[in-house]
N, C-alpha and C positions, 0 to 999 in steps of 0.2 A: 752653336750654329745660329745665325740670325736669318729670319725670313722677312722679306719686305712685305708689309701689310697691304700695300696697294698693287701687288702683283696678282692679276686676275686669272692666271693660267689654270689654277686648280680650284677656283672659287665659282660659286653660282649664286644667283639671286632669283627668288621666285617672282618678284615684281619690282618695278621701279629701277632705280639707278644702282650701280655697283656700290657695295659697302665694303670698307676695309676689313681685312681678315680678323676674325675673333671679335667683331664689333656688332652690336645690335642696338636698336632703339625704336621709339615710336613717338607719336604725338596724340596718343589715344585718350588717356585719362590721368587725373591726379589721384585716382582711387586704388593705387597699389595693385594694378592688374596689367603688368607689362605684356605687350603683344609682340615685340621684336624678339627674334630668335637667332641663335647661331649654334653651330655644332662643329666640332673638330674630331675626326676619327683617324688616328695614326696607327691603328691596330695592324700588326703584321708588316710594318714598314721598317722596323728597327729604330724608330725615333719615338720620343715622347715629349710632352710639354714640360719645360723646365719647372722644377719644384717651386721655385720662388716667383713664378708668374702670378701676377695680381691684376685685377681689373679696377678701373676707377669709374665712378658714376659722374655724369655731367648733365647740365641742363636743368629744367624745371621739374621738380618732384621726381627725381630719378630713382629708379628701382633696379637693382641688379641681383639676380638669383643665379649664381654660377655653381656648377657641380663638376668637379674633376674626378675621374676614376682613380682608384688607389694607385695603379701603376702609371698614371699620367698619359695613357694612350688615347683617352677620350675626354672631351670637355663639352658640356652643353651649357648654354646660357639663355636666360629670358631677361630682357632689359627693356626699359621704356619709362614712361611717365607722361607728363603733359609737355611733350617735346623734351624727353630725356633719353640718354643712351649710356652704354658702358663700352669702354675701350681698354685694350691692354695698357697697363701703366707705363710700359716701355715706349709708348708712342708709335712711331712709324715702323718699328721692327718688332718681331715676335721671336722669343727665344725657344729653340728646339734643341733637345739633347739627343745624342746617339746613345742607344742602350748598350 
């Protein structure tokens, strides 16, 4: 199943503008301390993040620290740099699998 990463129905942002699903970034520092965060929690939904899902880093001094739970139901990421970010490698869609 594909999820459109720019669908804001089930997404929230603490500050600023909408950010695409499973994406985070910042313009904080080049010192390997990313401030951008995202989290995905599909626990109890019957779905999980596809096993082959990967993230790509973009921008200046990008850092991506992504952790996926063993069952694929949860993913957390810290991403940033000196205007760096991480995004799903699949682009504008995100792959979800039915358990």
